[in-house]
C-alpha positions as CSV (number, residue, x, y, z in Angstrom):
1,M,-5.0,-33.6,-17.8
2,S,-2.8,-33.1,-20.8
3,F,0.5,-31.3,-20.1
4,K,0.9,-30.4,-23.7
5,R,-2.4,-28.5,-23.9
6,F,-1.7,-26.9,-20.5
7,W,1.8,-25.8,-21.7
8,V,0.4,-24.3,-24.9
9,M,-2.1,-22.1,-23.0
10,F,0.6,-21.2,-20.4
11,V,3.0,-20.0,-23.1
12,A,0.3,-18.2,-25.0
13,R,-0.8,-16.2,-22.0
14,N,2.8,-15.2,-21.1
15,K,3.4,-14.0,-24.7
16,E,0.2,-12.0,-24.6
17,F,1.3,-10.3,-21.4
18,F,4.8,-9.4,-22.5
19,R,3.6,-8.0,-25.8
20,D,1.3,-5.6,-24.0
21,S,3.5,-2.6,-23.2
22,S,0.8,-1.0,-21.0
23,A,0.6,-4.1,-18.8
24,L,4.3,-4.2,-18.4
25,G,4.4,-0.6,-17.4
26,W,1.6,-1.0,-14.9
27,N,3.0,-4.1,-13.2
28,F,6.7,-3.1,-13.0
29,L,6.9,0.7,-13.1
30,F,3.9,1.6,-11.0
31,P,4.9,-0.1,-7.7
32,F,8.5,1.0,-8.1
33,L,7.4,4.7,-8.5
34,I,5.1,4.4,-5.5
35,V,7.9,3.1,-3.2
36,V,10.5,5.6,-4.5
37,G,8.0,8.4,-4.1
38,F,7.0,7.5,-0.5
39,G,10.6,6.7,0.3
40,V,11.8,10.2,-0.8
41,I,8.9,11.9,1.0
42,F,8.9,9.9,4.3
43,G,12.2,8.1,4.4
44,G,14.5,11.1,4.8
45,K,15.5,12.6,8.1
46,E,14.2,16.0,7.1
47,Y,10.6,15.1,6.9
48,N,8.4,17.2,9.2
49,E,4.9,16.3,10.4
50,F,3.7,19.9,11.2
51,K,4.0,23.1,9.2
52,V,4.0,26.4,11.0
53,G,3.8,29.7,9.1
54,V,5.7,32.7,10.2
55,F,4.9,36.2,9.0
56,P,6.0,38.7,7.8
57,S,8.8,37.1,5.9
58,D,10.0,37.8,2.3
59,T,11.2,34.2,1.8
60,E,9.8,30.7,2.6
61,I,13.0,29.8,4.3
62,V,13.3,31.5,7.7
63,I,16.0,31.6,10.3
64,V,13.9,30.7,13.3
65,E,16.7,31.2,15.8
66,K,16.6,35.0,15.1
67,L,12.8,35.3,15.9
68,S,11.3,35.9,19.2
69,I,9.4,32.6,19.2
70,P,9.6,30.6,22.4
71,K,12.8,28.6,22.4
72,A,11.0,25.3,23.4
73,F,8.7,25.7,20.5
74,R,11.5,26.4,18.1
75,Q,13.4,23.3,19.1
76,T,10.4,21.0,18.9
77,R,11.1,18.1,16.5
78,L,8.9,17.4,13.4
79,I,7.9,21.1,13.1
80,Q,8.8,22.9,9.8
81,F,8.7,26.8,9.9
82,I,7.7,28.4,6.6
83,G,7.9,32.1,5.9
84,V,4.7,33.9,4.8
85,K,4.7,37.4,3.4
86,T,1.4,38.7,4.8
87,L,-1.3,37.8,7.4
88,S,-3.9,37.4,4.6
89,E,-1.7,35.0,2.7
90,G,-1.1,33.0,5.9
91,V,-4.8,32.9,6.8
92,E,-5.5,31.6,3.2
93,K,-3.0,28.9,3.6
94,L,-4.6,27.9,6.9
95,R,-8.0,27.7,5.3
96,H,-6.6,25.3,2.7
97,H,-4.6,23.3,5.2
98,A,-1.3,24.2,3.4
99,I,0.0,25.0,6.9
100,D,-1.2,23.9,10.3
101,F,-0.4,27.0,12.4
102,L,0.4,30.6,11.9
103,I,2.4,32.9,14.2
104,K,3.4,36.5,14.0
105,A,7.2,37.0,14.2
106,D,8.6,39.2,17.0
107,S,5.2,39.6,18.6
108,P,5.5,40.4,22.3
109,T,2.1,38.9,22.9
110,N,2.8,35.7,20.9
111,D,-0.1,36.3,18.5
112,Y,-1.1,33.1,16.5
113,W,-3.8,31.9,14.2
114,V,-5.1,28.3,13.9
115,S,-8.0,26.6,12.1
116,D,-10.5,25.0,14.4
117,T,-11.1,22.3,11.8
118,S,-7.5,21.1,11.6
119,P,-6.5,18.1,13.8
120,K,-2.8,19.0,13.3
121,G,-3.4,22.6,14.1
122,Y,-5.0,21.5,17.4
123,L,-1.9,19.6,18.3
124,V,0.5,22.4,17.3
125,E,-1.5,24.8,19.4
126,K,-1.1,22.5,22.5
127,L,2.6,22.3,21.8
128,F,2.8,26.1,21.5
129,H,1.0,26.7,24.8
130,A,3.2,24.1,26.5
131,S,6.3,25.9,25.3
132,L,5.2,29.2,27.0
133,Y,5.8,27.6,30.5
134,S,9.3,27.5,31.8
135,E,8.8,24.7,34.4
136,P,9.9,21.3,33.2
137,P,7.1,18.6,33.3
138,P,7.2,16.2,36.3
139,A,8.2,13.2,34.1
140,Q,11.3,11.4,32.9
141,K,11.8,10.3,29.4
142,Q,12.6,6.6,28.8
143,E,14.4,5.6,25.7
144,I,13.2,2.9,23.4
145,R,15.9,0.3,22.9
146,A,14.4,-1.5,19.9
147,V,15.9,-0.9,16.4
148,P,13.5,1.5,14.6
149,I,11.9,0.5,11.4
150,R,12.0,3.0,8.5
151,Y,8.7,3.9,7.1
152,V,9.7,2.8,3.6
153,E,10.5,-0.7,5.0
154,W,7.1,-0.8,6.6
155,L,5.3,0.4,3.4
156,F,7.2,-1.7,0.8
157,P,5.5,-5.1,1.5
158,G,2.1,-3.5,1.4
159,V,2.8,-1.8,-2.0
160,L,4.0,-5.1,-3.5
161,G,0.9,-6.9,-2.1
162,M,-1.4,-4.2,-3.5
163,N,0.2,-4.6,-7.0
164,I,-0.2,-8.4,-6.7
165,M,-3.9,-7.9,-5.9
166,F,-4.5,-5.6,-8.9
167,G,-2.5,-7.9,-11.1
168,A,-4.4,-11.0,-10.0
169,L,-7.9,-9.5,-10.2
170,W,-7.4,-7.7,-13.5
171,G,-4.9,-10.0,-15.1
172,V,-7.0,-13.1,-14.4
173,G,-10.6,-12.1,-13.7
174,Y,-11.0,-9.3,-16.2
175,I,-9.2,-11.1,-19.0
176,I,-11.3,-14.3,-18.7
177,V,-14.5,-12.2,-18.8
178,R,-13.2,-10.4,-21.9
179,Y,-12.4,-13.7,-23.6
180,R,-15.9,-15.0,-22.8
181,K,-17.5,-11.9,-24.2
182,I,-15.6,-11.9,-27.5
183,G,-16.1,-15.6,-28.0
184,V,-12.6,-16.9,-27.4
185,L,-13.7,-19.3,-24.6
186,K,-16.5,-20.7,-26.9
187,R,-13.8,-21.5,-29.5
188,L,-11.6,-23.1,-26.9
189,K,-14.5,-25.3,-25.7
190,A,-14.6,-26.8,-29.2
191,T,-11.0,-28.1,-28.7
192,P,-9.9,-31.0,-26.5
193,L,-8.8,-28.4,-23.9
194,T,-10.6,-28.9,-20.5
195,A,-11.7,-26.3,-18.1
196,F,-9.2,-27.5,-15.5
197,E,-6.3,-27.2,-18.0
198,Y,-7.3,-23.8,-19.1
199,L,-7.8,-22.4,-15.6
200,S,-4.6,-24.0,-14.3
201,A,-2.7,-22.4,-17.2
202,Q,-4.2,-19.0,-16.5
203,L,-3.5,-19.3,-12.8
204,L,0.1,-20.5,-13.1
205,S,0.9,-18.0,-15.8
206,R,-0.2,-15.0,-13.7
207,I,1.6,-16.3,-10.6
208,V,4.9,-16.7,-12.5
209,L,4.6,-13.2,-14.0
210,M,3.7,-11.7,-10.6
211,M,6.6,-13.5,-8.8
212,F,8.9,-12.2,-11.6
213,M,7.6,-8.7,-11.0
214,V,8.1,-9.0,-7.2
215,I,11.7,-10.0,-7.7
216,V,12.5,-7.3,-10.2
217,V,10.8,-4.5,-8.1
218,W,12.4,-5.8,-4.9
219,I,15.9,-5.7,-6.4
220,G,15.4,-2.3,-7.9
221,C,14.0,-0.7,-4.7
222,D,16.6,-2.5,-2.5
223,A,19.4,-1.0,-4.7
224,I,18.1,2.5,-3.7
225,F,16.9,2.1,-0.1
226,H,19.1,-0.9,1.1
227,F,16.3,-2.7,2.9
228,K,17.2,-4.4,6.2
229,V,15.7,-7.9,6.1
230,E,15.7,-9.7,9.5
231,G,14.2,-13.0,8.3
232,S,14.7,-15.4,5.4
233,Y,14.3,-14.4,1.7
234,G,13.1,-17.9,1.0
235,N,10.2,-17.4,3.4
236,I,9.4,-14.1,1.8
237,V,9.2,-15.7,-1.6
238,L,7.0,-18.5,-0.3
239,V,4.6,-16.0,1.4
240,F,4.4,-13.9,-1.8
241,F,3.7,-17.2,-3.8
242,L,0.9,-18.1,-1.4
243,G,-0.6,-14.7,-1.5
244,S,-0.5,-14.6,-5.3
245,L,-2.1,-18.0,-5.4
246,S,-5.0,-16.8,-3.2
247,M,-5.7,-13.6,-5.0
248,C,-5.4,-15.3,-8.4
249,A,-8.0,-17.8,-7.2
250,M,-10.2,-14.9,-6.2
251,G,-9.8,-13.5,-9.7
252,L,-10.9,-16.9,-11.2
253,M,-14.0,-17.0,-8.9
254,L,-15.0,-13.4,-10.0
255,A,-14.6,-14.4,-13.6
256,A,-16.4,-17.7,-13.4
257,R,-19.6,-16.5,-15.1
258,G,-19.1,-12.8,-15.9
259,T,-20.1,-11.7,-19.4
260,S,-20.0,-7.9,-19.1
261,E,-16.7,-6.1,-19.0
262,E,-18.3,-3.1,-17.4
263,F,-20.0,-5.1,-14.7
264,S,-16.8,-7.1,-14.0
265,S,-14.8,-3.9,-13.9
266,G,-17.1,-2.5,-11.3
267,L,-17.1,-5.7,-9.3
268,I,-13.3,-5.8,-9.2
269,N,-13.1,-2.2,-8.1
270,F,-15.8,-2.9,-5.5
271,I,-13.7,-5.6,-4.0
272,S,-10.2,-4.4,-4.6
273,W,-10.4,-0.9,-3.2
274,P,-11.9,-1.8,0.2
275,M,-9.4,-4.7,0.4
276,M,-6.5,-2.3,-0.2
277,F,-7.7,0.2,2.5
278,L,-8.5,-2.5,5.0
279,S,-5.3,-4.5,4.6
280,E,-2.9,-2.1,6.2
281,V,-1.2,-1.2,3.0
282,W,-1.0,2.5,3.8
283,F,-1.9,2.6,7.5
284,S,-2.4,0.4,10.5
285,L,-5.8,-0.7,11.7
286,E,-4.7,-0.3,15.3
287,G,-7.5,1.5,17.1
288,S,-10.1,0.7,14.5
289,P,-13.5,-0.8,15.6
290,Q,-13.4,-4.6,16.0
291,W,-15.9,-5.2,13.2
292,V,-13.5,-3.5,10.8
293,K,-10.7,-5.8,11.8
294,T,-13.0,-8.8,11.5
295,V,-13.9,-7.8,7.9
296,A,-10.3,-7.2,7.0
297,D,-9.4,-10.7,8.1
298,F,-11.5,-12.2,5.3
299,F,-9.2,-10.5,2.7
300,P,-6.0,-12.5,1.7
301,L,-4.1,-9.2,1.1
302,I,-3.9,-8.4,4.8
303,H,-2.4,-11.8,5.6
304,L,0.1,-11.4,2.8
305,T,1.1,-7.9,4.0
306,R,1.4,-8.9,7.7
307,S,3.4,-12.0,6.9
308,V,6.0,-10.2,4.8
309,R,6.3,-7.5,7.3
310,K,6.8,-10.0,10.1
311,I,9.6,-11.7,8.2
312,M,11.2,-8.6,6.9
313,N,11.1,-6.4,10.1
314,D,10.8,-9.0,12.9
315,G,12.7,-12.0,11.5
316,A,9.7,-14.3,12.0
317,G,9.9,-17.9,10.8
318,L,7.2,-20.0,9.1
319,M,5.9,-21.3,12.5
320,N,5.2,-17.8,13.6
321,L,3.2,-17.2,10.4
322,M,0.9,-20.2,10.6
323,P,-2.3,-18.2,11.2
324,E,-1.6,-16.1,8.1
325,I,-0.5,-19.0,6.0
326,T,-3.5,-21.0,7.0
327,A,-5.8,-18.1,6.1
328,M,-4.2,-17.8,2.6
329,L,-4.4,-21.5,2.0
330,L,-8.0,-21.6,3.2
331,T,-9.1,-18.7,1.0
332,T,-7.3,-20.3,-2.0
333,A,-9.2,-23.6,-1.5
334,I,-12.6,-21.8,-1.2
335,F,-12.1,-19.5,-4.2
336,L,-10.8,-22.4,-6.4
337,A,-13.7,-24.6,-5.4
338,L,-16.3,-21.9,-6.2
339,A,-14.5,-21.1,-9.5
340,A,-14.6,-24.7,-10.6
341,V,-18.3,-25.1,-9.7
342,L,-19.4,-21.8,-11.3
343,F,-17.1,-21.7,-14.4
344,S,-18.8,-21.6,-17.8
345,W,-17.3,-21.4,-21.3
346,N,-20.3,-19.7,-22.8
347,E,-22.1,-16.4,-22.0
């Protein structure tokens, strides 16, 4: 192991990355825009889950209090009332799921329209029927005492983890395949550089760049949304490092013998997209079949996402994260071992 040769490759890879403006834009601007976009849409207090059309109305903004809609229905939270000019326009919006429910204003018979194919429409219909009865339900509401977690605080770790995944698989796996195809690796083989030195430089370079990206995006988003972090920032950095290491090792394994950029691109997409959807980046797997959860546990991204959320939202310590940390270390060891055994300089 020559540190000088390792350092030359490490610096060269970093220079190549920072000179590529498209790579910089993808790795820094993309996750920031996703978090800001979802934060604006879902983070505000004015977000409504259900959209109810009211006709006839000349404007989209309607003063619901002046309409003869059942009071209990008007006061239901998470419902947004939208003015619709005509019945035909409202029905068209229902067909295209632009609204979930359509009601005629000032109708003595409470006429309404709903699409049988809309799950939200089904729920709004139940709420509407329930509001027509004056008797209170025989139940007593119990308040939740726990501090609520904003959606943007739940989403943010998953978005960063997703960006790390794409950065690792494309920035390590795809790049090495491209180098092998155009003959760069064959030229490097003629030098004293060893496979261990080359792969180590690629691995460390990508991890350093991704950790830098995580810090920059975190600071930028925190300046806007003021995240509440219950746990240690040091533990968060450590978990991101372990997750980056695991996914970079996966990228090395995928690039160990690939020679076709098209095939490698398809293979990376084949792995990355299911990993993203099964790793609770956008939604929880609660209620999913057990086999889906079992498959998801083989992906390092889900362990990274869960760990950061536990630290950020629950204040968990490293001892509470041992199952996730063990899984990331284990996958790293397996991927690196396979990459070392399968790696080839030539096509």
